[in-house]
N, C-alpha and C positions, 0 to 999 in steps of 0.2 A: 966641649966635650967633642970627641971625633968616636967616632964608630965605624965599624966595617962599610957601612952603607953611604959614610961620609954625611949624616944626619948629625946636626948640630942643634943642641937648644938654644935658644936665644931668649931676650928679654921678653920678645911679646908673647915667647911661649910661656912662660912663667906668669907674665899676666894675664892672659886666656886661662890658664889651669887656675889661679888664685880666684879670677871673677867668676869662673865657672863652679869652683868650689862655693865661694860666700854665696852665688844666686841659688844653688842648690838648698844651702843651709837657710836661707831668706824664705824660699819654696815651700819647703817642709813647715818651718814656725807658720807662715800664713794658713796653710792648710790645718792644722793642728788649733791656730788660735780660733779660726773659722767655725770648724767643728765643735769647740769648747760652746762659743758663744752661742750655737745654735741648741746645743744640747741642756744649757743652764744659762739663760740671759742675764744671771746676776737677781738684783733685786725684786722680789716678788709682792712686795707692800706698797701700795700707792700712797705716792707723797709722804715717804717716810721722813723728809726735814721737817713737814709743818706737823706730824705727830710728836715729833720729838720737842719741838718748841712750845706746844699744846700739853705738854707731860702731864703739868701740875694738874690741868682739869681732868685729865683723864684720872689721875691720881684721887681726887675729890667724888668723881664719879662713883671710883671704885668703894671708897669708904662707904657711900650713901649705899650701894648695893649690898655692901657687907652688913650692915645696921638693917636693912630690909630682911634679909636671911632666908631668899629664895635659893633654892637649888634645883638643878638641872642635871638629868642623865638621857644622854643618847645612845641609840642600837640601829644597828643596820638588821635589817628582817627580811628574810626571802619574801616576795609576794607574788601572786598571779601576773602583775604587771613589769615584774623584773626585782627592783630591790625596792623597799620603804623603808624611809626613817622615822623612827620614833622617838620623840622626846617627852619626858617626864617632868612636869614641873611639881613641885612643893615647896611649902612654907618651912618655917622653923621648925615647928612641931611636925612637920610629914602630913599635913595635910595635902590634898590636891589643890592647885591653882587654876580654876577655869576662868574662861571668860580672858585670856591674853590673846596677842597678836604675836606670832614669833615670826621673824623674816631671817634670812641666812643663807649662807653661799658653804657649799661643800667645796672644799680646795685640795689639789693635787700639791702635794709640797714641794715638786722642783719645779714646775710649769704651770700657766694658769690655762694652758690650752685645753683642759680637760675640767677647770672648773665649771660649775653650775648653782644656779641659783635656788633656791628651795621656796614651795609655796605648803605651808601648814595648815593643815584642816583639823579643828578640835574633835575628839574622839569623846569627851566626858572623863571624867574622874583624873583631870589633869594630865592626861595623854593629850599629843598633837603628831599627827602622822604626815610625813611627804612622800609622796611617790616618786622616785626617782628615775624609774625604767632600768635601761641595762648601765650597769655601774662596773668600770673598770678594775679588776681587782687589784688588790694592794692597802696601802695606808693610805687614809683621807684624814682631812683636819674640817671639822665644822666649827665656823664661826657663826653665833646668830645672836638675836636679841629678841628677848619676850618683854613685851610692854601692855600693862594694865594701869588703868586710872589711879593703882595705887603707887606705882613703882616701875621701875625697869629693871631687867638682869642681862647684861654681857655675858657671853658663856662661850666657851672653845671645848671641843672634844676631839681627840683622837682615835679615829676609828678603822680597823681594818675589814675590808672584805675579802673573802677567799672563794667567792662563786662556787658555790656548795653542788651545783650541777652536773 
């Protein structure tokens, strides 16, 4: 191609433009992939492969827990120290379950950077309370286990904290 200035597009010009174009596309893809992985790293459950292999054991435990008939209700409440998590345990007839040890974890659904373990204190009448301090507003998942000499219960609850202040 001839122009008034005498400039001609040669093969190396076309090669440079193609390499520049594809280099730009690859750089944008790398940036987007990096942002995506940092904002949601993927699998949030530890050892999911082993959990899948041991799923029959999990089903047997759930059948035992269903036969036991325990029920758990969880609620987030404002407190003097920020936020408290209250769990109420009841048996099949609705009677409170006292003397249980409850362990659990509050989980933020998309990343484990906000996750925190909970320490419950018995308050009587089947009530157990954990102080969480300041809690990020939004949806949370409680995964917990209540154990007593007569049995145990694994339970989950979806909770929303709106920060009423």
